N, C-alpha and C positions, 0 to 999 in steps of 0.2 A: 442337337449341336452340343459341341464341346463347352463349357461355361468357362469365361475369362477374369483372372483377376485383375481388377484394376486398385492401381494406389491410388491414395485419396492426399489432397492436400485442401487445408481449411482455408480459402481466399477469403471468404467472409470475416474472418477472423482478423488477417491481414489488413485489408480492408478500411475493417473496423476502427484498429489499431491507428495505423495511417493519418486515417480523419481525425482520431482524437488527438493525436501529436499535434497536425496542422490546425487544428481548433483552437486546442492548447495556446499554440505560439501567437495566435491572432489577439484571444483573448488576454494572454500575458502581456502583451506589447500595450494593449489598451489601458490595460490595469496599472502596468509599472513605468509607464512613459513619465508621468508627472515626479513620481521617485526620484526615477533615471535622472532626468533634468537638474532636480534640487540637489541631490547629492554628489553626482558625479559628472554633471553639464552634459551628459549623453541621453536622450530621451530612450535609446535604445540599447542602452546598457547591459539591462537583464535580458532583454530579448536575445542579444549577442551570443551571451554566455549558455544561454539554454537553447540556442540554436546549434552551438556547437556540442554540449552534451546529447541534445536529441540525435544529432548526426553520428555521433558516434555509438548511441543506444541503437539506431536503424541498421547500422553496419554490423553490429553483436548479434542483434536478432537476427539479421538474414544469416550470417554465419553460424549461429548455435542450431539455427532451424534446419539447417542441411546436415549437421551431427547428427548421429544414430543418438537418440535420448539414452541410450545403455552405456555409453561411453562415459558416462557421469558416475555410474553406479558403484566403481571401485573407490572414487576419490569420496564417500562419504564421510569418513570420518576425518581427513584432511581439511575438507569443508568447514565441519565443524570446529574442530581445533582452530583453523586459520580465523574464523569469524569470532571464536570466543576470545583469542587471543589479541585481536585488535580492538574488541569491543573492551577489554580490559585495557588496553595500552591506551585507550582513548581518555579512561579515567586519571590517570598520570601523565600525559604527554599532550593531550587534546588541547585545543584552541577553545577557549572561553568565551562564550558571546551568550549576552544578556543572562551571565550568571549560571550557563548550562557548558557542560563538557560533550559534544556531540561530533566534532569536526577532528579530524586528522590531516594536518598539512604534509603534503606529498611533494615538496620541491614548489613552484608556481600554484599547485592545485591544492584544493582540498578535497575531503571527502566523509562522509558518514558510515562508519563500519556498522552501526546497525541497519543499514540497508544490504549488505553483506549477509547479514546475519537471517534475514527475512529468506532468501534464497537459501542459502546455506541448510537452514533448518526442513525446508522442504526435500531437499535432495536426501538428506540425514534419515529423516522420517520415511521416508518412501522405502528406502533400501532398510532398514531395520523391520519393518512391519515386515514387506516382501521375506524378509529370513523366516518368519514366526506366522505365517498368515492363520493357520488353522489354532493358535494358541489365543487370539486376540479377542477371544469370548471369555477370555479369563480376567477377573479382576485385578489378580496376582499381575499379569501380563500388561496390563492397563497401565497400572501403576508404575511399575518397571520403565516403561515408556515414559511417562508422564515424568518420572523422576530423572531420566536422561535429558531431558529438557529443560531442568529448572534452572541448572547452573547458566544456562544462556539468558534465562527469562529475569532470572537476579540481578545479573551484570548489567543488564542492559536496562532495568529496570530503575538503577541505581541515579542514572541521568535522563532515560527516558521512557518512563512509565508507560506514553503511548504506544510507543513502537514496541514495548515486551507485552502488553495486551495483545497487539495485533499477532506476535510471534506464538502466545498464549493460544490466540484464537487458531492459528493454523494447524497446530499441533493437536488441540481438539477435534477439528475438523475431520484430519485424517484417521483419528484414532476412531471418531464416530462412524465413519463410511467403512472403515475394516472391522468393524465389530457387530455381530448378528445381535449383541444383547443391548437394549438402551437401559435399562434402569440403573446401571451402572454410572450412567452420566448425571443421576440425579446427585449421585455422592460426590463426584468429581464437579459437578456446579456449586455446591457446596462450600468444598475446597477452594475453589477458583475465588469464591465472594471472601472467604477466610482470609486468602492470602492478599486480594486485594485490597480488606479493611486493615491489614496490616501495615500494607506500604502505605496507605493513606496518613495512618496514624503515625507513620515513622516519622513524617514531615511536617512540619507546619504549614508550610507553603501548599500542600496540597489538601488541607484542610479549608485552608482561606478560599481555594478553589471551589469549595463545596459551597460555603457560605457566598461567593461573586455569583454563584450558579442561582442560588435560590433568590438572593435580591443585589442584582447587578446594579441598581440605581444607588445603592448605599454605599458603594466601594467605589475608590477611585480606579482600582486594575478593571472595574467591570466596564470602563468606557469602551473598549474594544468590542463587547461583546452588544453594548447596546447601539453603536455605531452601524455595526453590522445589520442587525435588526432595523435601523432607520432604512437603509440602504434596501433590505429586503423589501420592506414596506411600501418604499417610494417608486419602486419598478412597476408596479402595478401589475397589469396583463401582458402586455406588449414592452414595456420598459422603454427606456428614455433615447434609446440608441445606441448603439456601439460607440464608446469612446466618450459619451455623454456623462460619466457618472460623475456627482459632486462629491460623495464619499471618498472616492479614492483620493482626492486631494488632500490630503493629510490627516482627515477625517478618520478613516480607518487604518491605524498603523499598520504599516508592510503588507497592505493589502494582497500584495502578489503573492503571499505565501498562503497561509492557512486559512484566508478570510477573503479567497478568491471569489467562492463560489457565492457571497453577498451581493460581489459588483456583477456576478453574473445576472444575479436577480433585478439589478438595479438596472443594468444597460437592457437587456433583454427580454425582462419581464418573468412573470410566472409560466408562460410560453416557453422562452429560452431554457429556463430552469428543468422543466419538465422533458422537455430534448435531449437536455445534457442527462438526465437519470434514465431516459430511455436507451440512449449510447451505450451505458453503464450496464444496464440490464440486457441489451442484446448482446455485448461483450461475454458477460456471466453466461447467457444462454450458449453461445457456442464452446464454452469451455466444457458445459454440460453434455453437449453433443460429442464432443469429441472423447471426454473422460467414459462415457457410457461405449462408446465403440473403441476404446483402446485396445490394443493387440493384448496387452497382458496387465496384471495388476501393478507393477511399478508405472506403468504408463498413466494407468488411469489414478496413482496418488499423486502423483506429479502434479498433473493437469487439476485436480482437487486442490492441490496446496496454492495452486497459483490463482484458481478462482475463489477460496477463501481469504486470501488475503487481498485480493483485488474488493471483494465485497464488502469485507469487515474493514478495510480503510475508507472507500467512497462511503459507508455507512455511518461511520465513526464523525469524517469530514462534515457532512452534511448535518447531522447531529449536532455537534459541536456550533456549528455557523446559526442555527435556527435555536440555539440554546438550549436544546433537548436535553444534553447531558453536559455535565461540567466541562471548561474548558482542556483538551488535552494535546493541544500542539499536533494535529493530525494534517498532512498535507492531502490534495485533492488529485488522485494519480492523473499523472500524463497532462494537467492542466497549471497546477502549483508549479510556482519556481522552486528547483533544484535539481542540478546537475546528476549528483548520484543517484537522486531517487530516479529519475526519468532514464537513467540508463540501467539501472539493474531491473527496473520494471519492464523495459523493452528485452532485455536479456530472458528474463521470465516469460515473454510473450514467446520467445524464440523457442524455448522448450517447448510449449504446449504445442507451438507448429512443428518440432520435430516429432510430436508423439502422433500429430494429426498424419504425418507424413509414412507412419508404420499401420494405416488403418487401409484395409483391402476391401473392396467390397466384388462380390460376383456379379458379372455382366454375362450377359447369353450372346 
């Protein structure tokens, strides 16, 4: 009997992403309704903006998923240069919020160029590595690749060290999976620690974050961390119930942003928090399945980059909320408030789905 080649499409990934987006909107409304009512006179203020961005993101995901992922390969340099240019522009023309310039105003809308940089670096590195796959075992080649990434890391780190860490993590993950030698990464790890130390020492407020992390109760800026921990502790096993959080009533500042996981713990308890983590683990598992079965190295690297982005951001956010690491201002993917973030995250999901469409299985 003649075998038939069947095209694959990862509906599991699609369903998980859509569920996370819907769950995120519900949690966002629960978390932000008080702030929205107090600040803007509209309990659904944050929800409306997030729904708009999520709608655009879902449309972008579906469109990108239908485009052959090889289409983006010729634009590797343009993607890098554009993202670098936007990240540079934000330092001079960006909107300053709470002492940081991270947003560019485009008419009535605003965007974070650092979110563009994440997807740009995935396309850039996937293309670069595909041009010299047999050379990736050499330390000199790995150094060259990392040197290409460093300008982006540095320009983003000036105002947004947390995103710079994610970009660097994506680069290391892509180089790691494409190199047959692992000892080189011991050297790279040392370099990363050294660079991180330089950035921390270069700005006094970063040193202050280390002190606050170690003893949050002794510093005024440790208030958010302590209130987040109170929220987590008061949730118990099954939580107080959706919408019943007390800490979101002004005790946890801007609870709908980086600290939203603490409100999830308070309202849904340990059980709800574990369910959220399991959802992200399922998502990462689907990325692994797609990457392992990708038609070519380029597709595998794209999905690996998306997986690294997701894994690093989730780990850092939960670690910050639980005070396992110093506060770095990392949002929780699909759940924290942020239009640019959810838009480009969903575009990345479209890339992964596009790679899954290229997978073919033999059927009798």
